[in-house]
N, CA, C and O atoms as CSV, one atom per row, in Angstrom:
chain,resi,resn,atom,element,x,y,z
A,1,MET,N,N,-77.933,11.132,10.888
A,1,MET,CA,C,-77.477,12.508,10.924
A,1,MET,C,C,-75.960,12.537,11.128
A,1,MET,O,O,-75.423,11.775,11.932
A,2,ALA,N,N,-75.283,13.405,10.408
A,2,ALA,CA,C,-73.827,13.498,10.483
A,2,ALA,C,C,-73.393,14.096,11.814
A,2,ALA,O,O,-74.086,14.938,12.386
A,3,THR,N,N,-72.232,13.648,12.300
A,3,THR,CA,C,-71.656,14.153,13.540
A,3,THR,C,C,-70.330,14.806,13.214
A,3,THR,O,O,-69.470,14.198,12.577
A,4,LYS,N,N,-70.162,16.058,13.655
A,4,LYS,CA,C,-68.950,16.811,13.378
A,4,LYS,C,C,-67.951,16.623,14.512
A,4,LYS,O,O,-68.293,16.760,15.686
A,5,LEU,N,N,-66.712,16.307,14.144
A,5,LEU,CA,C,-65.643,16.095,15.109
A,5,LEU,C,C,-64.579,17.170,14.973
A,5,LEU,O,O,-64.234,17.587,13.867
A,6,TYR,N,N,-64.061,17.615,16.122
A,6,TYR,CA,C,-62.901,18.510,16.166
A,6,TYR,C,C,-61.657,17.630,16.171
A,6,TYR,O,O,-61.597,16.639,16.900
A,7,VAL,N,N,-60.659,17.992,15.355
A,7,VAL,CA,C,-59.404,17.249,15.305
A,7,VAL,C,C,-58.265,18.241,15.524
A,7,VAL,O,O,-57.964,19.052,14.648
A,8,GLY,N,N,-57.637,18.174,16.690
A,8,GLY,CA,C,-56.540,19.079,17.024
A,8,GLY,C,C,-55.210,18.352,17.035
A,8,GLY,O,O,-55.161,17.126,17.130
A,9,GLY,N,N,-54.131,19.117,16.937
A,9,GLY,CA,C,-52.789,18.548,16.969
A,9,GLY,C,C,-52.322,18.014,15.637
A,9,GLY,O,O,-51.384,17.218,15.579
A,10,LEU,N,N,-52.965,18.443,14.562
A,10,LEU,CA,C,-52.579,17.970,13.230
A,10,LEU,C,C,-51.212,18.527,12.828
A,10,LEU,O,O,-50.909,19.684,13.120
A,11,PRO,N,N,-50.390,17.721,12.166
A,11,PRO,CA,C,-49.175,18.272,11.583
A,11,PRO,C,C,-49.563,19.360,10.569
A,11,PRO,O,O,-50.561,19.228,9.860
A,12,TYR,N,N,-48.779,20.415,10.509
A,12,TYR,CA,C,-49.119,21.542,9.629
A,12,TYR,C,C,-49.111,21.167,8.154
A,12,TYR,O,O,-49.677,21.883,7.328
A,13,SER,N,N,-48.477,20.056,7.820
A,13,SER,CA,C,-48.409,19.625,6.420
A,13,SER,C,C,-49.589,18.743,6.007
A,13,SER,O,O,-49.682,18.358,4.841
A,14,THR,N,N,-50.488,18.416,6.931
A,14,THR,CA,C,-51.612,17.516,6.631
A,14,THR,C,C,-52.557,18.144,5.610
A,14,THR,O,O,-52.908,19.320,5.712
A,15,THR,N,N,-52.962,17.346,4.628
A,15,THR,CA,C,-53.928,17.815,3.637
A,15,THR,C,C,-55.326,17.309,4.009
A,15,THR,O,O,-55.479,16.400,4.825
A,16,GLN,N,N,-56.328,17.916,3.395
A,16,GLN,CA,C,-57.706,17.483,3.635
A,16,GLN,C,C,-57.910,16.042,3.187
A,16,GLN,O,O,-58.637,15.290,3.836
A,17,ASP,N,N,-57.284,15.654,2.099
A,17,ASP,CA,C,-57.396,14.275,1.611
A,17,ASP,C,C,-56.784,13.284,2.597
A,17,ASP,O,O,-57.347,12.213,2.825
A,18,GLU,N,N,-55.632,13.631,3.187
A,18,GLU,CA,C,-55.005,12.756,4.180
A,18,GLU,C,C,-55.896,12.618,5.415
A,18,GLU,O,O,-56.026,11.532,5.981
A,19,LEU,N,N,-56.510,13.734,5.826
A,19,LEU,CA,C,-57.400,13.716,6.978
A,19,LEU,C,C,-58.616,12.833,6.699
A,19,LEU,O,O,-59.014,12.021,7.535
A,20,ARG,N,N,-59.196,13.005,5.514
A,20,ARG,CA,C,-60.354,12.192,5.112
A,20,ARG,C,C,-59.985,10.709,5.077
A,20,ARG,O,O,-60.727,9.872,5.591
A,21,ASP,N,N,-58.844,10.386,4.473
A,21,ASP,CA,C,-58.413,8.986,4.369
A,21,ASP,C,C,-58.206,8.359,5.746
A,21,ASP,O,O,-58.601,7.215,5.973
A,22,ALA,N,N,-57.594,9.096,6.656
A,22,ALA,CA,C,-57.325,8.569,7.993
A,22,ALA,C,C,-58.632,8.263,8.723
A,22,ALA,O,O,-58.769,7.205,9.337
A,23,PHE,N,N,-59.588,9.186,8.657
A,23,PHE,CA,C,-60.834,9.005,9.391
A,23,PHE,C,C,-61.777,8.020,8.708
A,23,PHE,O,O,-62.695,7.501,9.343
A,24,SER,N,N,-61.562,7.759,7.429
A,24,SER,CA,C,-62.404,6.774,6.737
A,24,SER,C,C,-62.139,5.364,7.258
A,24,SER,O,O,-62.922,4.453,6.988
A,25,GLN,N,N,-61.049,5.169,8.001
A,25,GLN,CA,C,-60.785,3.868,8.628
A,25,GLN,C,C,-61.862,3.537,9.668
A,25,GLN,O,O,-62.078,2.369,9.991
A,26,ALA,N,N,-62.541,4.581,10.197
A,26,ALA,CA,C,-63.574,4.384,11.217
A,26,ALA,C,C,-64.971,4.308,10.617
A,26,ALA,O,O,-65.906,3.875,11.291
A,27,GLY,N,N,-65.131,4.719,9.364
A,27,GLY,CA,C,-66.449,4.696,8.733
A,27,GLY,C,C,-66.563,5.750,7.653
A,27,GLY,O,O,-65.567,6.302,7.186
A,28,ALA,N,N,-67.808,6.017,7.264
A,28,ALA,CA,C,-68.081,6.946,6.165
A,28,ALA,C,C,-67.860,8.395,6.592
A,28,ALA,O,O,-68.435,8.854,7.579
A,29,VAL,N,N,-67.018,9.112,5.839
A,29,VAL,CA,C,-66.714,10.514,6.106
A,29,VAL,C,C,-67.540,11.385,5.158
A,29,VAL,O,O,-67.457,11.238,3.939
A,30,ALA,N,N,-68.335,12.295,5.728
A,30,ALA,CA,C,-69.131,13.213,4.910
A,30,ALA,C,C,-68.283,14.370,4.412
A,30,ALA,O,O,-68.432,14.800,3.268
A,31,SER,N,N,-67.382,14.887,5.271
A,31,SER,CA,C,-66.506,15.987,4.871
A,31,SER,C,C,-65.311,16.047,5.809
A,31,SER,O,O,-65.357,15.556,6.937
A,32,ALA,N,N,-64.243,16.656,5.319
A,32,ALA,CA,C,-63.039,16.872,6.123
A,32,ALA,C,C,-62.460,18.216,5.712
A,32,ALA,O,O,-62.340,18.511,4.523
A,33,SER,N,N,-62.100,19.031,6.700
A,33,SER,CA,C,-61.527,20.338,6.378
A,33,SER,C,C,-60.429,20.695,7.368
A,33,SER,O,O,-60.530,20.420,8.563
A,34,ILE,N,N,-59.384,21.312,6.844
A,34,ILE,CA,C,-58.272,21.827,7.637
A,34,ILE,C,C,-58.499,23.336,7.748
A,34,ILE,O,O,-58.788,23.992,6.747
A,35,ILE,N,N,-58.371,23.886,8.944
A,35,ILE,CA,C,-58.559,25.325,9.138
A,35,ILE,C,C,-57.252,26.037,8.813
A,35,ILE,O,O,-56.190,25.698,9.335
A,36,MET,N,N,-57.359,27.030,7.940
A,36,MET,CA,C,-56.193,27.771,7.471
A,36,MET,C,C,-56.167,29.177,8.072
A,36,MET,O,O,-57.214,29.779,8.308
A,37,ASP,N,N,-54.973,29.686,8.314
A,37,ASP,CA,C,-54.793,31.048,8.807
A,37,ASP,C,C,-55.112,32.025,7.676
A,37,ASP,O,O,-54.607,31.877,6.563
A,38,LYS,N,N,-55.940,33.012,7.958
A,38,LYS,CA,C,-56.351,33.964,6.921
A,38,LYS,C,C,-55.200,34.821,6.419
A,38,LYS,O,O,-55.154,35.169,5.239
A,39,MET,N,N,-54.281,35.161,7.291
A,39,MET,CA,C,-53.187,36.053,6.915
A,39,MET,C,C,-52.079,35.335,6.139
A,39,MET,O,O,-51.571,35.863,5.150
A,40,THR,N,N,-51.706,34.128,6.588
A,40,THR,CA,C,-50.570,33.435,5.978
A,40,THR,C,C,-50.975,32.354,4.987
A,40,THR,O,O,-50.172,31.954,4.145
A,41,GLY,N,N,-52.221,31.875,5.080
A,41,GLY,CA,C,-52.662,30.789,4.208
A,41,GLY,C,C,-52.131,29.429,4.635
A,41,GLY,O,O,-52.304,28.444,3.918
A,42,ARG,N,N,-51.480,29.363,5.805
A,42,ARG,CA,C,-50.940,28.102,6.312
A,42,ARG,C,C,-51.924,27.445,7.271
A,42,ARG,O,O,-52.794,28.107,7.839
A,43,SER,N,N,-51.776,26.144,7.441
A,43,SER,CA,C,-52.622,25.390,8.363
A,43,SER,C,C,-52.457,25.919,9.779
A,43,SER,O,O,-51.368,26.334,10.178
A,44,ARG,N,N,-53.559,25.898,10.538
A,44,ARG,CA,C,-53.503,26.287,11.946
A,44,ARG,C,C,-53.346,25.071,12.855
A,44,ARG,O,O,-53.330,25.210,14.078
A,45,GLY,N,N,-53.230,23.871,12.263
A,45,GLY,CA,C,-52.969,22.666,13.051
A,45,GLY,C,C,-54.210,21.990,13.603
A,45,GLY,O,O,-54.111,21.114,14.463
A,46,PHE,N,N,-55.388,22.393,13.112
A,46,PHE,CA,C,-56.603,21.705,13.518
A,46,PHE,C,C,-57.593,21.712,12.377
A,46,PHE,O,O,-57.441,22.438,11.395
A,47,GLY,N,N,-58.614,20.882,12.531
A,47,GLY,CA,C,-59.623,20.795,11.487
A,47,GLY,C,C,-60.875,20.119,12.007
A,47,GLY,O,O,-61.023,19.869,13.204
A,48,PHE,N,N,-61.771,19.830,11.077
A,48,PHE,CA,C,-63.041,19.200,11.418
A,48,PHE,C,C,-63.319,18.079,10.435
A,48,PHE,O,O,-63.050,18.190,9.239
A,49,VAL,N,N,-63.867,16.993,10.971
A,49,VAL,CA,C,-64.280,15.861,10.151
A,49,VAL,C,C,-65.736,15.589,10.484
A,49,VAL,O,O,-66.109,15.489,11.652
A,50,GLU,N,N,-66.549,15.470,9.455
A,50,GLU,CA,C,-67.955,15.142,9.646
A,50,GLU,C,C,-68.151,13.679,9.269
A,50,GLU,O,O,-67.939,13.286,8.122
A,51,MET,N,N,-68.560,12.881,10.254
A,51,MET,CA,C,-68.815,11.464,10.022
A,51,MET,C,C,-70.295,11.289,9.693
A,51,MET,O,O,-71.137,12.030,10.200
A,52,GLU,N,N,-70.612,10.317,8.849
A,52,GLU,CA,C,-71.981,10.100,8.375
A,52,GLU,C,C,-72.975,9.802,9.489
A,52,GLU,O,O,-74.144,10.175,9.393
A,53,ASN,N,N,-72.507,9.115,10.570
A,53,ASN,CA,C,-73.438,8.785,11.659
A,53,ASN,C,C,-72.712,8.761,12.999
A,53,ASN,O,O,-71.483,8.794,13.055
A,54,ASP,N,N,-73.491,8.702,14.078
A,54,ASP,CA,C,-72.940,8.741,15.429
A,54,ASP,C,C,-72.033,7.552,15.734
A,54,ASP,O,O,-71.009,7.709,16.399
A,55,ALA,N,N,-72.393,6.383,15.260
A,55,ALA,CA,C,-71.588,5.182,15.530
A,55,ALA,C,C,-70.196,5.320,14.917
A,55,ALA,O,O,-69.199,4.988,15.559
A,56,ASP,N,N,-70.124,5.810,13.677
A,56,ASP,CA,C,-68.819,6.007,13.027
A,56,ASP,C,C,-68.030,7.105,13.737
A,56,ASP,O,O,-66.806,7.020,13.838
A,57,ALA,N,N,-68.719,8.130,14.226
A,57,ALA,CA,C,-68.047,9.218,14.956
A,57,ALA,C,C,-67.421,8.674,16.238
A,57,ALA,O,O,-66.285,9.019,16.564
A,58,ARG,N,N,-68.142,7.836,16.962
A,58,ARG,CA,C,-67.596,7.243,18.193
A,58,ARG,C,C,-66.383,6.360,17.876
A,58,ARG,O,O,-65.396,6.356,18.611
A,59,LYS,N,N,-66.474,5.610,16.765
A,59,LYS,CA,C,-65.340,4.776,16.350
A,59,LYS,C,C,-64.126,5.631,16.028
A,59,LYS,O,O,-63.001,5.287,16.388
A,60,ALA,N,N,-64.363,6.757,15.342
A,60,ALA,CA,C,-63.266,7.656,14.971
A,60,ALA,C,C,-62.603,8.253,16.204
A,60,ALA,O,O,-61.379,8.376,16.252
A,61,ILE,N,N,-63.400,8.622,17.196
A,61,ILE,CA,C,-62.837,9.165,18.437
A,61,ILE,C,C,-61.980,8.095,19.119
A,61,ILE,O,O,-60.858,8.370,19.544
A,62,ASP,N,N,-62.519,6.871,19.221
A,62,ASP,CA,C,-61.773,5.780,19.840
A,62,ASP,C,C,-60.490,5.464,19.069
A,62,ASP,O,O,-59.456,5.163,19.666
A,63,LEU,N,N,-60.567,5.535,17.745
A,63,LEU,CA,C,-59.427,5.193,16.893
A,63,LEU,C,C,-58.320,6.244,16.956
A,63,LEU,O,O,-57.142,5.888,16.967
A,64,TRP,N,N,-58.674,7.541,16.996
A,64,TRP,CA,C,-57.679,8.595,16.824
A,64,TRP,C,C,-57.370,9.453,18.044
A,64,TRP,O,O,-56.278,10.018,18.113
A,65,ASN,N,N,-58.266,9.577,18.999
A,65,ASN,CA,C,-57.992,10.462,20.136
A,65,ASN,C,C,-56.805,9.950,20.957
A,65,ASN,O,O,-56.801,8.812,21.426
A,66,GLY,N,N,-55.796,10.817,21.120
A,66,GLY,CA,C,-54.593,10.461,21.870
A,66,GLY,C,C,-53.603,9.619,21.098
A,66,GLY,O,O,-52.595,9.179,21.651
A,67,LYS,N,N,-53.877,9.390,19.826
A,67,LYS,CA,C,-53.012,8.542,19.005
A,67,LYS,C,C,-52.083,9.388,18.126
A,67,LYS,O,O,-52.346,10.558,17.850
A,68,ASP,N,N,-50.993,8.754,17.701
A,68,ASP,CA,C,-50.009,9.414,16.843
A,68,ASP,C,C,-50.500,9.472,15.399
A,68,ASP,O,O,-50.993,8.482,14.858
A,69,PHE,N,N,-50.359,10.642,14.789
A,69,PHE,CA,C,-50.682,10.828,13.371
A,69,PHE,C,C,-49.531,11.610,12.762
A,69,PHE,O,O,-49.405,12.813,12.990
A,70,ASN,N,N,-48.695,10.937,11.995
A,70,ASN,CA,C,-47.532,11.553,11.346
A,70,ASN,C,C,-46.655,12.333,12.331
A,70,ASN,O,O,-46.201,13.439,12.036
A,71,GLY,N,N,-46.426,11.732,13.514
A,71,GLY,CA,C,-45.511,12.336,14.474
A,71,GLY,C,C,-46.143,13.279,15.488
A,71,GLY,O,O,-45.435,13.807,16.346
A,72,ARG,N,N,-47.442,13.507,15.419
A,72,ARG,CA,C,-48.125,14.387,16.383
A,72,ARG,C,C,-49.270,13.619,17.039
A,72,ARG,O,O,-49.890,12.760,16.413
A,73,THR,N,N,-49.542,13.936,18.301
A,73,THR,CA,C,-50.637,13.296,19.026
A,73,THR,C,C,-51.922,14.078,18.804
A,73,THR,O,O,-51.986,15.279,19.065
A,74,LEU,N,N,-52.946,13.379,18.317
A,74,LEU,CA,C,-54.210,14.036,18.000
A,74,LEU,C,C,-55.130,14.146,19.214
A,74,LEU,O,O,-55.119,13.301,20.109
A,75,THR,N,N,-55.925,15.212,19.215
A,75,THR,CA,C,-57.047,15.367,20.130
A,75,THR,C,C,-58.296,15.321,19.268
A,75,THR,O,O,-58.472,16.149,18.374
A,76,VAL,N,N,-59.163,14.352,19.536
A,76,VAL,CA,C,-60.378,14.200,18.730
A,76,VAL,C,C,-61.567,14.114,19.675
A,76,VAL,O,O,-61.605,13.271,20.571
A,77,ASN,N,N,-62.541,14.999,19.463
A,77,ASN,CA,C,-63.778,14.951,20.238
A,77,ASN,C,C,-64.909,15.570,19.429
A,77,ASN,O,O,-64.685,16.154,18.369
A,78,GLU,N,N,-66.110,15.434,19.940
A,78,GLU,CA,C,-67.254,15.998,19.233
A,78,GLU,C,C,-67.138,17.516,19.236
A,78,GLU,O,O,-66.888,18.126,20.276
A,79,ALA,N,N,-67.318,18.118,18.075
A,79,ALA,CA,C,-67.181,19.568,17.942
A,79,ALA,C,C,-68.325,20.268,18.668
A,79,ALA,O,O,-69.469,19.814,18.666
A,80,LYS,N,N,-67.974,21.384,19.284
A,80,LYS,CA,C,-68.975,22.212,19.960
A,80,LYS,C,C,-69.342,23.363,19.030
A,80,LYS,O,O,-68.509,23.793,18.231
A,81,PRO,N,N,-70.567,23.868,19.116
A,81,PRO,CA,C,-70.930,25.018,18.272
A,81,PRO,C,C,-70.039,26.215,18.581
A,81,PRO,O,O,-69.664,26.448,19.730
A,82,MET,N,N,-69.711,26.960,17.545
A,82,MET,CA,C,-68.881,28.145,17.725
A,82,MET,C,C,-69.652,29.201,18.511
A,82,MET,O,O,-70.793,29.525,18.180
A,83,GLU,N,N,-69.021,29.732,19.550
A,83,GLU,CA,C,-69.670,30.752,20.362
A,83,GLU,C,C,-69.506,32.116,19.699
A,83,GLU,O,O,-68.463,32.405,19.112
A,84,PRO,N,N,-70.547,32.960,19.795
A,84,PRO,CA,C,-70.427,34.295,19.208
A,84,PRO,C,C,-69.347,35.108,19.922
A,84,PRO,O,O,-69.169,35.005,21.135
A,85,ARG,N,N,-68.642,35.906,19.149
A,85,ARG,CA,C,-67.582,36.744,19.715
A,85,ARG,C,C,-68.031,38.192,19.726
A,85,ARG,O,O,-68.846,38.617,18.907
A,86,ALA,N,N,-67.490,38.929,20.659
A,86,ALA,CA,C,-67.765,40.368,20.712
A,86,ALA,C,C,-67.058,41.035,19.543
A,86,ALA,O,O,-65.963,40.621,19.162
A,87,PRO,N,N,-67.671,42.061,18.972
A,87,PRO,CA,C,-67.004,42.752,17.863
A,87,PRO,C,C,-65.716,43.406,18.336
A,87,PRO,O,O,-65.621,43.879,19.469
A,88,ARG,N,N,-64.733,43.426,17.456
A,88,ARG,CA,C,-63.442,44.039,17.776
A,88,ARG,C,C,-63.473,45.517,17.429
A,88,ARG,O,O,-64.077,45.927,16.438
A,89,SER,N,N,-62.821,46.297,18.247
A,89,SER,CA,C,-62.665,47.717,17.924
A,89,SER,C,C,-61.300,47.919,17.280
A,89,SER,O,O,-60.413,47.082,17.447
A,90,ASN,N,N,-61.118,48.989,16.563
A,90,ASN,CA,C,-59.844,49.320,15.913
A,90,ASN,C,C,-59.388,48.235,14.942
A,90,ASN,O,O,-58.192,48.080,14.694
A,91,GLY,N,N,-60.322,47.501,14.406
A,91,GLY,CA,C,-59.959,46.467,13.442
A,91,GLY,C,C,-59.093,45.376,14.031
A,91,GLY,O,O,-58.422,44.648,13.300
A,92,GLY,N,N,-59.102,45.254,15.371
A,92,GLY,CA,C,-58.317,44.218,16.015
A,92,GLY,C,C,-56.894,44.622,16.318
A,92,GLY,O,O,-56.118,43.804,16.812
A,93,TYR,N,N,-56.525,45.866,16.036
A,93,TYR,CA,C,-55.164,46.314,16.291
A,93,TYR,C,C,-55.149,47.199,17.532
A,93,TYR,O,O,-55.756,48.270,17.542
A,94,GLY,N,N,-54.473,46.762,18.557
A,94,GLY,CA,C,-54.343,47.577,19.769
A,94,GLY,C,C,-55.594,47.581,20.606
A,94,GLY,O,O,-56.570,46.900,20.294
A,95,SER,N,N,-55.561,48.352,21.670
A,95,SER,CA,C,-56.693,48.353,22.587
A,95,SER,C,C,-57.172,49.766,22.901
A,95,SER,O,O,-57.591,50.038,24.026
A,96,GLY,N,N,-57.117,50.634,21.961
A,96,GLY,CA,C,-57.651,51.975,22.200
A,96,GLY,C,C,-56.793,53.047,21.560
A,96,GLY,O,O,-55.732,52.776,20.998
A,97,ALA,N,N,-57.276,54.253,21.659
A,97,ALA,CA,C,-56.570,55.384,21.040
A,97,ALA,C,C,-55.399,55.803,21.921
A,97,ALA,O,O,-55.444,55.677,23.145
A,98,ARG,N,N,-54.365,56.299,21.280
A,98,ARG,CA,C,-53.208,56.801,22.013
A,98,ARG,C,C,-53.191,58.320,21.907
A,98,ARG,O,O,-53.537,58.896,20.875
A,99,SER,N,N,-52.789,58.932,22.970
A,99,SER,CA,C,-52.635,60.401,22.920
A,99,SER,C,C,-51.161,60.706,22.869
A,99,SER,O,O,-50.433,60.441,23.825
A,100,TRP,N,N,-50.719,61.255,21.773
A,100,TRP,CA,C,-49.306,61.585,21.580
A,100,TRP,C,C,-49.100,63.004,21.907
A,100,TRP,O,O,-47.978,63.502,21.815
């Protein structure tokens, strides 16, 4: 079963292919993705790598966590499930109605 890893501290110029290539040093990579900002389309500096098995995931954590990657120190750990968020009011702008 594949293990999903969180990868933080990525240089903003990192591509998905570079991320995949780096983590393939630890074993078989099922997928690699860089999280992009919806408004600007630029990298948010983190991503996820799915390793084919637990052993390769542990190797990847040992290989990359706290290590330099193109001038930035990476944080690599097992990804946690995304927690549900409360719905935003006002479309996310401000915190309530104003009385003028």
